[in-house]
C-alpha positions in Angstrom: 82.4 90.4 108.3 82.7 92.8 111.2 85.2 95.6 110.6 87.6 96.6 113.4 88.5 100.3 112.8 91.4 100.4 115.3 94.8 101.5 114.0 98.4 101.2 115.3 99.4 103.9 117.7 102.4 106.2 117.0 104.4 104.6 119.8 103.8 101.1 118.5 104.5 102.3 114.9 107.9 103.6 116.1 108.6 100.3 117.8 107.7 98.5 114.6 110.0 100.7 112.5 112.9 100.1 114.9 112.2 96.4 114.8 112.2 96.2 111.0 115.6 98.1 110.9 117.2 95.9 113.5 119.3 93.2 111.9 119.2 91.2 115.2 115.4 91.1 115.4 113.7 87.7 115.0 111.6 86.8 112.0 108.6 86.6 114.4 109.2 90.2 115.6 109.6 91.4 112.1 106.4 89.7 110.9 104.5 91.4 113.7 106.1 94.7 113.1 105.2 94.5 109.4 101.6 93.8 110.2 101.5 96.6 112.8 102.9 99.1 110.3 100.5 98.0 107.6 97.7 98.9 110.0 99.1 102.3 110.9 96.6 105.0 109.8 94.5 102.4 107.8 91.5 100.3 108.5 93.2 97.0 107.6 92.8 94.1 109.9 95.1 91.3 111.1 94.9 88.0 109.2 94.2 84.8 111.0 97.8 83.5 110.6 99.2 86.7 112.1 96.6 86.6 114.9 97.7 83.1 115.8 101.4 84.1 115.8 100.6 87.1 118.0 98.6 84.9 120.4 101.6 82.5 120.6 104.0 85.4 121.4 101.8 86.7 124.2 101.5 83.3 125.7 105.3 82.7 125.6 107.9 83.9 128.1 110.7 83.9 125.6 109.7 87.1 123.7 110.8 90.6 124.7 108.4 93.3 125.9 108.8 95.1 122.6 107.7 92.0 120.6 104.8 91.5 123.0 103.7 95.1 122.5 103.6 94.5 118.7 101.7 91.3 119.2 99.1 93.1 121.4 98.6 95.7 118.8 98.1 93.1 116.1 95.5 91.3 118.2 93.7 94.5 119.0 93.2 95.1 115.3 92.0 91.6 114.5 88.6 90.7 113.0 86.0 91.0 115.8 84.2 87.8 114.7 87.3 85.5 114.9 
């Protein structure tokens, strides 16, 4: 399996933290935020389920720019072979 060594940026990490503390954030946004934070400063990669969720978010017009930024970060840290 090919390793992707990218990590979550400081700005996206801050966005993820705010999302997780926001009681009005959707479950989708919180799932992406959790994944992004798990990859902050680590060499972890996104799982296939999270990748699919992130792709759906980026393809949809109903999500906020903040949620789309989290989705983009999650996809950037996906397994290179998938």
